[in-house]
C-alpha positions in Angstrom: -68.1 2.8 4.4 -67.2 -0.6 5.7 -64.6 -1.3 8.4 -62.6 -4.3 9.2 -61.7 -5.8 12.5 -59.3 -4.0 14.9 -57.6 -7.3 15.5 -57.0 -7.9 11.8 -55.7 -4.3 11.4 -53.2 -4.6 14.2 -51.9 -8.0 13.0 -51.5 -6.8 9.4 -49.8 -3.6 10.5 -47.4 -5.4 12.8 -46.5 -7.8 10.0 -45.9 -5.0 7.6 -43.6 -3.3 10.0 -41.3 -6.3 10.5 -37.7 -5.1 10.1 -35.7 -7.9 8.5 -32.1 -8.0 7.7 -31.1 -8.1 4.1 -29.5 -11.3 2.7 -27.5 -11.8 -0.4 -28.6 -14.4 -3.0 -27.3 -17.7 -1.7 -27.5 -21.2 -3.0 -28.3 -23.6 -0.1 -29.3 -27.2 0.3 -31.6 -26.9 3.3 -33.5 -23.7 3.8 -34.7 -24.6 7.3 -31.1 -24.3 8.5 -30.8 -20.7 7.5 -32.1 -17.5 9.1 -35.3 -16.2 7.6 -34.9 -14.1 4.4 -37.1 -11.4 3.1 -37.5 -13.5 0.0 -36.7 -17.0 -0.9 -36.6 -18.6 -4.4 -36.8 -22.4 -4.7 -35.8 -23.9 -8.0 -36.0 -27.4 -9.2 -32.5 -28.8 -9.8 -33.4 -32.4 -10.6 -34.6 -34.1 -13.7 -36.8 -31.8 -15.8 -39.0 -34.2 -17.8 -41.3 -35.0 -15.0 -44.5 -37.1 -15.1 -47.7 -35.5 -13.8 -47.3 -37.2 -10.5 -43.7 -36.1 -10.2 -44.6 -32.6 -11.1 -47.2 -32.6 -8.4 -44.6 -33.8 -5.8 -42.1 -31.2 -7.1 -44.7 -28.4 -6.7 -45.3 -29.4 -3.1 -41.6 -29.5 -2.2 -40.8 -26.2 -4.0 -43.6 -24.5 -2.1 -42.5 -25.9 1.3 -38.9 -24.9 0.7 -39.7 -21.4 -0.4 -41.9 -20.8 2.6 -39.3 -22.3 4.9 -36.7 -19.9 3.5 -38.6 -17.0 4.8 -39.1 -18.5 8.3 -42.0 -20.8 7.7 -45.7 -20.1 8.1 -45.5 -20.3 11.9 -43.8 -16.9 11.7 -47.0 -15.4 10.2 -49.8 -17.7 11.3 -50.4 -17.9 15.0 -52.6 -20.4 16.9 -56.3 -19.5 16.5 -55.8 -17.3 13.4 -58.4 -17.0 10.7 -56.5 -17.0 7.4 -57.8 -16.0 3.9 -55.8 -17.7 1.2 -56.1 -15.7 -2.0 -55.0 -17.6 -5.1 -55.8 -16.6 -8.7 -58.9 -18.6 -9.5 -60.1 -16.2 -12.2 -60.4 -18.3 -15.2 -62.2 -21.5 -16.5 -58.9 -23.2 -17.3 -57.1 -26.3 -16.2 -53.8 -26.2 -14.3 -51.9 -27.2 -17.4 -52.8 -23.9 -19.1 -51.3 -21.7 -16.3 -54.1 -19.2 -16.0 -54.8 -19.9 -12.3 -52.5 -20.7 -9.4 -51.2 -24.2 -9.2 -53.6 -26.2 -7.0 -50.8 -28.2 -5.3 -49.2 -25.0 -4.3 -52.5 -23.7 -2.8 -53.1 -27.0 -1.0 -49.6 -26.9 0.5 -50.1 -23.4 1.8 -53.5 -24.4 3.3 -51.9 -27.5 5.0 -49.1 -25.4 6.4 -51.6 -22.9 7.8 -53.4 -25.6 9.7 -50.1 -27.1 10.9 -49.2 -23.6 12.2 -52.4 -23.6 14.3 -54.9 -21.7 12.2 -58.5 -22.1 13.4 -59.9 -21.5 10.0 -58.5 -21.3 6.5 -60.8 -19.7 3.9 -60.0 -19.9 0.1 -61.6 -17.6 -2.4 -61.3 -15.2 -5.3 -63.5 -12.9 -7.3 -63.1 -14.5 -10.8 -63.7 -13.0 -14.2 -65.2 -16.2 -15.5 -68.1 -17.9 -13.6 -66.8 -19.0 -10.2 -68.7 -22.3 -10.1 -66.7 -23.2 -13.2 -63.3 -21.7 -12.3 -63.2 -23.3 -8.8 -63.6 -26.7 -10.4 -61.5 -26.4 -13.6 -58.6 -24.9 -11.7 -58.4 -27.9 -9.5 -58.2 -25.6 -6.4 -61.5 -26.5 -4.7 -60.8 -30.2 -5.0 -57.3 -29.8 -3.7 -58.1 -27.8 -0.5 -61.5 -29.1 0.6 -60.2 -32.4 1.9 -57.7 -30.4 4.1 -60.6 -28.7 5.9 -60.4 -25.3 4.1 -63.6 -23.3 3.5 -64.0 -22.7 -0.2 -66.1 -19.5 -0.6 -67.7 -17.9 -3.5 -67.6 -14.1 -3.2 -71.2 -12.9 -3.3 -71.2 -9.7 -5.3 -74.0 -8.3 -3.3 -71.9 -8.4 -0.2 -69.0 -6.2 -1.4 -68.9 -3.0 0.7 -67.5 0.3 -0.4 -64.3 0.7 1.6 -62.1 3.7 2.0 -58.5 2.9 1.0 -57.4 6.5 0.7 -55.1 6.0 -2.2 -53.5 8.4 -4.6 -55.9 7.5 -7.4 -58.4 5.1 -5.7 -60.1 6.8 -2.7 -62.6 4.0 -2.1 -63.5 0.7 -3.8 -66.0 -2.2 -3.1 -64.1 -4.9 -1.2 -65.4 -8.3 0.1 -65.5 -7.6 3.8 -64.7 -11.2 5.0 -61.2 -10.9 3.5 -60.4 -8.0 5.7 -62.0 -9.4 8.9 -59.6 -12.2 9.5 -56.1 -12.2 10.9 -54.0 -12.7 7.8 -54.3 -12.7 4.0 -51.8 -14.8 2.1 -51.5 -13.8 -1.5 -50.8 -16.7 -4.0 -50.5 -15.4 -7.5 -49.2 -17.1 -10.6 -46.7 -15.5 -12.9 -48.3 -14.7 -16.2 -48.7 -12.3 -19.1 -51.4 -9.6 -19.0 -52.5 -7.5 -21.9 -52.8 -4.2 -19.9 -50.4 -4.7 -17.0 -47.7 -6.5 -19.0 -47.2 -9.0 -16.2 -49.5 -10.1 -13.4 -48.0 -11.3 -10.1 -48.7 -10.2 -6.5 -50.0 -6.7 -6.8 -52.3 -7.5 -9.7 -53.7 -10.6 -7.8 -55.2 -8.3 -5.2 -57.8 -7.2 -7.8 -59.5 -10.4 -6.8 -60.7 -8.8 -3.6 -62.5 -5.9 -5.2 -65.4 -5.0 -7.5 -65.7 -2.2 -10.0 -62.4 -3.0 -11.6 -62.9 -0.7 -14.6 -61.5 2.3 -12.7 -58.1 0.5 -12.6 -57.9 0.5 -16.4 -57.5 4.3 -16.4 -54.2 4.2 -14.5 -53.4 0.6 -13.5 -50.0 1.3 -12.1 -51.2 3.8 -9.5 -54.3 1.9 -8.7 -52.4 -1.3 -8.0 -50.0 0.6 -5.8 -53.0 2.1 -3.9 -54.7 -1.3 -3.4 -51.4 -3.0 -2.4 -50.6 -0.3 0.2 -54.1 -0.8 1.7 -53.7 -4.6 1.8 -50.4 -4.4 3.7 -48.9 -7.6 2.4 -47.2 -9.8 5.0 -46.4 -12.8 3.0 -46.9 -13.8 -0.7 -46.1 -17.1 -2.3 -45.6 -16.9 -6.1 -46.3 -19.8 -8.5 -43.6 -20.1 -11.1 -44.2 -23.8 -11.6 -45.8 -23.2 -15.0 -46.0 -19.6 -16.3 -48.2 -18.1 -19.1 -45.9 -16.1 -21.3 -48.4 -14.8 -23.8 -52.1 -14.2 -24.4 -52.8 -13.6 -20.7 -54.5 -13.3 -18.4 -56.8 -16.1 -19.6 -54.6 -17.9 -22.1 -55.9 -21.2 -23.4 -53.1 -22.3 -25.8 -50.6 -24.8 -24.4 -48.0 -23.3 -26.7 -48.0 -20.2 -24.4 -47.2 -22.2 -21.3 -43.6 -22.7 -20.1 -42.7 -25.0 -17.3 -40.2 -23.2 -15.0 -40.4 -25.3 -11.8 -39.8 -22.5 -9.4 -41.6 -20.9 -6.4 -40.8 -17.6 -4.6 -42.1 -16.5 -1.2 -41.4 -13.3 0.6 -42.5 -10.2 2.5 -41.5 -7.7 -0.2 -44.2 -7.5 -2.8 -42.3 -5.4 -5.2 -39.3 -7.7 -5.2 -41.6 -10.6 -5.9 -43.2 -8.8 -8.8 -39.8 -7.8 -10.1 -38.7 -11.5 -10.0 -41.9 -12.6 -11.7 -41.4 -10.1 -14.5 -37.9 -11.3 -15.1 -39.1 -14.9 -15.0 -41.3 -14.0 -18.0 -38.4 -12.4 -19.8 -39.5 -8.9 -19.2 -37.5 -5.9 -18.1 -38.7 -4.5 -14.8 -38.9 -1.0 -16.5 -41.5 -2.5 -18.8 -44.0 -3.1 -15.9 -45.4 0.3 -14.8 -46.9 -1.0 -11.6 -43.5 -2.3 -10.4 -41.9 1.0 -11.1 -44.7 2.9 -9.4 -44.7 0.7 -6.3 -40.9 1.2 -5.9 -41.3 4.9 -6.3 -43.9 5.1 -3.5 -41.9 3.0 -1.1 -43.7 -0.4 -1.2 -40.5 -2.4 -1.7 -37.4 -2.9 -3.7 -37.0 -4.0 -7.3 -33.5 -5.3 -6.5 -34.7 -8.7 -5.4 -31.3 -10.3 -5.8 -30.1 -8.2 -2.8 -32.6 -9.7 -0.4 -33.3 -13.2 -1.8 -32.0 -16.6 -0.9 -32.0 -19.2 -3.6 -32.7 -22.8 -2.7 -31.9 -25.8 -4.9 -34.6 -28.5 -4.7 -34.5 -32.0 -6.1 
């Protein structure tokens, strides 16, 4: 069985144990002036018919404001940290098709990590399509390399069987470098999934493992097992464009809806619940969210802990 660094374990555990006061859903103009929330939702309130350049600028600002609403990345990234940024880079699709995380969101998080003092920022995923294609077509590699991030392909021969001691999943191959750093930042996109109904934070963690077929037997319990092991500290959710049907790969522009919203938070269940509703789903329709709430991984009542931020 593989192990991960004691330093990384202590950091993740401490982050997971943070006790934060609940905040009601507030509309504010400047998130940085507020106390950190457990979840922040930034929504674009300006003109909606944006040019590609304007959409790019909006994505950056939405990401910055959502992260500022939960206290900024300096709350999570300490000087000298090694950070693994985990977007969805699973599919050979361009950003306009909403199968992968928005590259401008990913680049913004990478930049903020370095500004917070990170020594290294590594970006990688275990794609379903060929990584050499997905990293290019997604736009993510090109967006983060100029910032100094290490863009890594996850060599399948290096995955190590790792005890996660879950209810369903007792052990699973995990890419060890993801666990050896100080912090993992989960950057999913909101989209439809044939089996899971919606894929947001918890489902995105499947990009750190191999032998995924076991998850298909009871995906709700398996996702709860993996999420508990990963001990999420902060996730940033891409709702800039969402894929409402034929996910997770998509490919038809008719299935893409521009929402111009980003959520950040420390409660993975709340973020998944928000994502499901953004897709027009009932929380009760998504078994993984229901299961995660039942086993104490967070709350589905995201409105009770979230702050809403108007961005223009």
